[in-house]
Structures are given as structure tokens and as C-alpha cells.
C-alpha positions as CSV (number, residue, x, y, z in Angstrom):
1,M,150.7,217.3,158.4
2,N,151.9,220.7,157.1
3,A,151.0,224.1,158.5
4,A,148.6,225.0,155.7
5,K,146.5,221.9,156.4
6,V,146.5,222.5,160.1
7,A,145.5,226.1,159.6
8,Y,142.7,225.1,157.3
9,K,140.9,223.0,159.9
10,P,139.4,225.8,161.9
11,V,138.6,227.7,158.7
12,G,136.9,224.7,157.3
13,M,134.8,224.4,160.4
14,L,133.7,228.0,160.2
15,L,132.9,227.6,156.5
16,G,130.9,224.5,157.3
17,A,128.8,226.3,160.0
18,G,128.3,229.2,157.6
19,S,127.3,226.9,154.8
20,G,124.7,225.3,157.1
21,V,123.1,228.7,157.7
22,V,123.1,229.6,154.0
23,A,121.7,226.2,153.1
24,G,118.9,226.6,155.6
25,L,117.9,230.0,154.2
26,L,118.1,228.8,150.6
27,F,115.9,225.8,151.5
28,K,113.3,228.0,153.1
29,Q,113.1,230.2,150.0
30,L,112.9,227.1,147.7
31,W,110.1,225.6,149.8
32,K,108.1,228.8,149.4
33,L,108.1,228.0,145.6
34,V,106.8,224.5,146.4
35,D,104.2,225.4,149.0
36,R,103.5,229.2,149.2
37,D,101.1,228.9,152.2
38,Q,103.1,226.8,154.7
39,D,106.5,226.2,156.2
40,A,108.3,223.0,155.3
41,P,106.5,220.0,157.0
42,D,107.9,218.3,160.0
43,A,108.1,214.5,159.7
44,K,105.9,214.1,162.8
45,D,103.2,216.5,161.7
46,E,100.2,214.2,161.3
47,N,98.3,216.8,159.3
48,R,100.8,216.6,156.4
49,R,100.9,213.9,153.7
50,W,103.8,211.5,153.2
51,R,104.5,213.0,149.8
52,E,105.0,216.5,151.3
53,V,107.2,215.3,154.1
54,L,109.4,213.2,151.8
55,L,109.7,215.9,149.2
56,A,110.7,218.4,151.8
57,A,113.3,216.0,153.2
58,A,114.8,215.3,149.8
59,L,114.9,218.9,148.8
60,Q,116.5,219.9,152.1
61,G,119.1,217.2,151.8
62,A,120.0,218.1,148.2
63,V,120.3,221.8,149.1
64,F,122.5,221.1,152.1
65,A,124.8,218.7,150.1
66,L,125.1,221.2,147.2
67,V,125.9,224.2,149.4
68,K,128.4,222.1,151.5
69,A,130.2,220.8,148.4
70,A,130.4,224.3,146.8
71,V,131.8,225.8,150.0
72,D,134.2,223.0,150.7
73,R,135.5,223.1,147.1
74,S,135.8,226.9,147.1
75,G,137.7,226.8,150.4
76,A,140.1,224.2,149.1
77,V,140.8,226.1,145.9
78,A,141.4,229.3,148.0
79,V,143.9,227.4,150.2
80,R,145.7,226.0,147.2
81,R,146.0,229.5,145.6
82,L,147.3,230.9,148.8
83,T,149.7,228.1,149.9
84,G,150.3,226.0,146.8
85,T,149.0,222.8,148.6
86,W,145.6,221.1,148.6
87,P,144.1,220.7,152.0
88,D,143.0,217.2,153.0
């Protein structure tokens, strides 16, 4: 394993943590568009309907996957530009 790939590991971990925070904030804002009155439902909230719970879970998963992919790809492109090698 070359030095650029080793050096990218901690950077990738920090980017991953940051992307989780960004994705959480983005999801909260998107959910406000879906249901202006309430926070996203918890799966164990008996007062919320199945449809609400499953919609929230699907939206949250999509947002987290999208943000993670964008951040991972951007980080890999930056490493390639700086070092000339693609991180694994």
C-alpha cells in the first residue's frame, strides 16, 4: 500500500463523519417539506402510521447514501489530483 492510500484513510474517516452530520441536517430540512408540523417519525412511535415511518426511513437512507457517495467521490478525486493515484 503506498503512502497516499495510507494517508487517505484518516481523511476518509473524517469525511465520512462530516458527511453523516451534513446528511442528517439535509434530511431534517427535507422532512420539513414532507410534514411541516412534526419531526421525522420514530419506528416505535405507535401514534404514527406505517406509511409515515417507511417514507421517512426511505428518504433518510437515500439522503445518507447520496451524501456519502458525493463526499467519497470528491475525496477520491482530490487525492488523485494531489497525488496522481486513486485511493482504494
